[in-house]
C-alpha positions as CSV (number, residue, x, y, z in Angstrom):
1,X,65.1,171.3,38.5
2,X,66.4,171.5,42.1
3,X,65.3,174.5,44.2
4,X,68.3,176.9,44.5
5,X,67.8,177.4,48.3
6,X,68.4,173.7,49.1
7,X,71.8,172.0,49.0
8,X,72.2,168.5,47.7
9,X,75.2,166.2,47.9
10,X,77.2,165.9,44.7
11,X,76.3,162.7,42.9
12,X,79.1,161.3,40.9
13,X,79.0,158.3,38.6
14,X,82.5,157.2,38.5
15,X,84.6,154.9,36.5
16,X,87.6,154.1,38.6
17,X,89.8,151.8,36.5
18,X,86.8,150.0,35.0
19,X,84.6,150.3,38.1
20,X,81.3,152.2,38.0
21,X,79.1,153.1,41.0
22,X,77.0,156.1,42.1
23,X,78.8,157.9,44.9
24,X,77.6,160.6,47.2
25,X,80.8,162.6,48.0
26,X,79.4,164.9,50.7
27,X,82.2,166.5,52.7
28,X,84.5,163.4,52.6
29,X,87.7,165.2,53.6
30,X,86.0,167.3,56.3
31,X,84.4,164.1,57.7
32,X,87.8,162.4,57.9
33,X,89.3,165.4,59.8
34,X,86.4,165.7,62.1
35,X,86.5,162.0,63.0
36,X,90.2,162.2,63.7
37,X,89.7,165.2,65.9
38,X,86.9,163.3,67.8
39,X,89.4,160.6,68.7
40,X,89.3,158.0,65.9
41,X,92.7,157.0,64.6
42,X,94.1,158.2,61.3
43,X,93.2,154.9,59.5
44,X,89.8,154.7,61.2
45,X,89.0,158.3,60.3
46,X,89.5,157.8,56.6
47,X,87.6,154.5,56.5
48,X,84.6,155.9,58.6
49,X,84.5,159.1,56.5
50,X,84.3,157.0,53.3
51,X,81.4,155.1,54.8
52,X,79.6,158.2,56.1
53,X,80.2,160.1,52.8
54,X,78.8,157.2,50.7
55,X,82.1,156.5,49.0
56,X,81.6,152.8,50.0
57,X,78.4,150.8,50.2
58,X,76.3,151.6,53.3
59,X,75.5,147.9,53.6
60,X,79.0,147.1,54.6
61,X,79.7,146.2,58.2
62,X,81.4,149.4,59.3
63,X,82.2,148.2,62.8
64,X,84.1,145.2,61.5
65,X,85.8,147.4,58.9
66,X,86.7,149.9,61.6
67,X,88.3,147.1,63.7
68,X,90.4,146.1,60.7
69,X,91.4,149.7,60.2
70,X,92.4,150.2,63.9
71,X,95.5,148.1,63.5
72,X,97.0,150.5,61.0
73,X,97.0,153.6,63.3
74,X,100.2,155.3,64.2
75,X,102.1,153.8,61.4
76,X,101.2,150.3,62.7
77,X,102.5,151.2,66.1
78,X,104.8,154.0,65.0
79,X,106.4,152.0,62.3
80,X,106.4,153.0,58.7
81,X,103.2,153.0,56.7
82,X,101.1,156.1,57.5
83,X,97.7,154.9,58.9
84,X,95.8,157.5,56.9
85,X,97.3,156.1,53.7
86,X,96.6,152.6,54.9
87,X,92.9,153.6,55.5
88,X,92.7,155.1,52.0
89,X,94.2,151.9,50.6
90,X,91.5,149.9,52.4
91,X,88.9,151.9,50.7
92,X,90.5,151.3,47.3
93,X,90.3,147.6,48.3
94,X,86.7,147.8,49.2
95,X,85.9,149.5,45.9
96,X,88.1,147.4,43.6
97,X,89.3,144.4,45.5
98,X,88.7,141.0,43.9
99,X,85.9,139.0,45.4
100,X,87.5,135.5,44.8
101,X,90.8,134.0,43.7
102,X,89.6,134.0,40.0
103,X,89.4,137.8,39.9
104,X,92.2,139.9,38.6
105,X,94.1,142.0,41.1
106,X,95.3,144.3,38.3
107,X,92.8,147.2,38.8
108,X,93.2,147.3,42.5
109,X,97.0,147.3,42.2
110,X,96.9,150.2,39.7
111,X,94.7,152.2,41.9
112,X,96.8,151.4,45.0
113,X,99.9,152.5,43.2
114,X,98.3,155.8,42.1
115,X,97.2,156.5,45.6
116,X,100.8,156.1,46.9
117,X,102.3,158.1,44.0
118,X,99.8,160.9,44.4
119,X,100.3,161.0,48.2
120,X,104.0,161.2,47.8
121,X,103.6,164.2,45.4
122,X,102.0,166.0,48.4
123,X,104.0,164.6,51.3
124,X,107.2,163.1,49.7
125,X,106.8,159.8,51.8
126,X,104.2,157.4,53.1
127,X,106.2,156.6,56.2
128,X,104.5,157.7,59.5
129,X,107.9,157.9,61.3
130,X,109.3,160.2,58.6
131,X,106.1,162.3,58.3
132,X,106.1,162.9,62.1
133,X,109.9,162.8,62.8
134,X,110.2,166.4,64.1
135,X,107.4,166.1,66.6
136,X,107.3,164.6,70.1
137,X,104.8,161.7,70.0
138,X,102.2,163.1,72.3
139,X,102.6,166.8,71.4
140,X,99.8,169.0,70.1
141,X,102.1,169.8,67.1
142,X,102.2,166.2,66.1
143,X,98.5,165.9,66.5
144,X,98.0,168.9,64.2
145,X,100.5,167.4,61.7
146,X,98.4,164.2,61.7
147,X,95.2,166.2,61.2
148,X,96.8,167.7,58.1
149,X,98.0,164.2,56.9
150,X,94.5,162.7,57.3
151,X,93.2,165.6,55.3
152,X,95.8,165.1,52.6
153,X,95.2,161.3,52.4
154,X,91.4,161.9,52.1
155,X,91.9,164.5,49.4
156,X,94.2,162.2,47.4
157,X,91.6,159.5,47.6
158,X,88.8,161.9,46.7
159,X,90.8,163.2,43.8
160,X,91.4,159.7,42.4
161,X,87.7,159.2,42.4
162,X,87.0,162.6,40.9
163,X,89.7,162.3,38.2
164,X,88.1,159.1,37.1
165,X,84.6,160.5,37.0
166,X,82.5,159.6,34.0
167,X,79.6,161.9,34.6
168,X,78.7,164.6,37.1
169,X,75.1,165.3,38.0
170,X,73.6,167.8,40.4
C-alpha cells in the first residue's frame, strides 16, 4: 500500500486500438501548456509534453522528434492544420504507426480520425487560420487563444488514451 502522504503518477495500462503499453500520465496537459508558455511552438509543446509525461517511450530521440514537430507550428506557416493537432497526431503515429511497409495502417488511421473528430467537437475546426482568425498574429490575445488550443489538443489526446484504458492502477 502506498503511503497517503506521497503522490505518485497515475499508471495506466492502455489498450489503444489493439496497442498496450504502460504509461505514466503525470500532468500531460499542464506540461504542454507550460512548454508553450516557455516558448516552444504549439506542435513542439504537445510532442515534448508527451515525452516528459511518459506517454511515449523515453528512449526515443526527443530532439529529432522536436525538429520534425517544429515544421508544424503556426498552422505550417499560418496555413491550415493547427500545429497542436499536428503534434497530437505525431504522438498517435509514434504510438501506433507501422514500423515497416508490411504493417497495417488501419489502427493508426482510426486513432488519427478519432483525434480529429474529438478536437472538432471542442473547437469546430482543425484549421489554425480559422481558429485564430479574429486575432492579430502577434497579439497577446492570439497567444492566449493558442495556449487554450494547446490545452484542448493535449486533453483530447489524453482522453483518447484514457477512454481506451484497460486497467487503472495507483
